[in-house]
N, C-alpha and C positions, 0 to 999 in steps of 0.2 A: 221513384227510383231517380237516381241520377246516372250521371254517364259513367261512371267507374262501377257502380255495381251493376248496370246492365252489362257492361264489357265483362265484369269477372262472371257473372251469369254464363254468358256466351261462352266462356273460356271453359267453364265447370265441365261439360260434356266432352270437348276435346279431350282434355286432360283425363279423365275418367277412362276413356276408350283407351289412351296412349298407356295408361297404369295396367289396365287387363291386358293389352298386348305385350307389353314390357318391351315395347321398341324404343328404341335410342331416339331421342327427339330434339330438332332444334326448335329451340324457342325464341322468341323475338317479344322484345318490349320497346316500346317508344314513348318519349315526351316530348313535349315542344320542341326542346332545344338538342335533344340527344337520341341517339338508337342504340340498342344493345342486342347481342344475337349470343346464345349459349347452347352448347349440344351437352345432353344431359343423357347418363347413363340409361338404361332399361328399367332399373330399380327405382330411379329417381332420386340416388343418395349422393351422386358424384357429378361434379362438372369435369368432362374431357376436356373442352375447347370453348374458349371466350374471347369475344371480341366487341369494340365499341367506340363511338367517337370520342369518348374520353382520353383514352392512351395518346401519347405524345406522337407515335409514328403515324397515326390517323389525322392527329389534328396538324402535322406537317402538309398534308395533302389537301384538306379540306378544312380549312378555320372554323367555318361553320358547319354543325354537326345536325343540325334539323333539316337538311334538305336529300333529296333524291340523289346528288353525287355522293353525299357523306354515306347513305345507307349503300349503294353500290360498291364502294370502299370497304364498308365493313363487312358485304356480304363475300366478296372476293376472299376476304381475310379469314374468316371463318371457315371457309371450303378449304384453304389452305391447310390451316390448324386442323381440323378435322381429319382430311387426309393423311396429314402428317401422323396422328394419335391412331392410325390404321382405319378409318371410318369412312364407308363410302356410301351408305344407305341410312338415310335419316327420316324421320315422321316429322313433318312441318306442324309447329304449334304456335299460330299465330295470337294466342293469349287473348282471343275475343276481339283483338283488333280486326277492320275488314281489310279483305285482301284487296289494298286499292294503296296507290300512292308509293309511300315509303317502304312500307310492309312488302308489297309486289316488287318492287324495286331488288330489294334487299335479296328476296326469294329467288328471282331470275338470276343475280349476280352470282350467288350460291351455286346454281343450276350450272352457270358457265364453268364457275370453279372446279365442276367434277363431283360436285354430291349429287343422289340420286334421291329424289322424293315426290 
């Protein structure tokens, strides 16, 4: 089993539980050079808010998308957009990534931005 298969295996249990609860969830994906966050509806069919380091507004603040500073900017931005859409409570889906480094920084920034999870 390679790293990607291991990560997806870890993610499967979390996503099954979120689907069962029908909870609005904040999903995070990270690559070597970028980090992405989406708030997805309880049924899993609709993206309610999204933010990433690919966006020009984020690029202006942090030219490098693969570090903790960029993750903090994306965390605050996703919290702001989710609250604008009327969402205050989400379930955190780390997509099998360890809750460490950039994923942890994004989660803490989203909590500071007003999201509860």
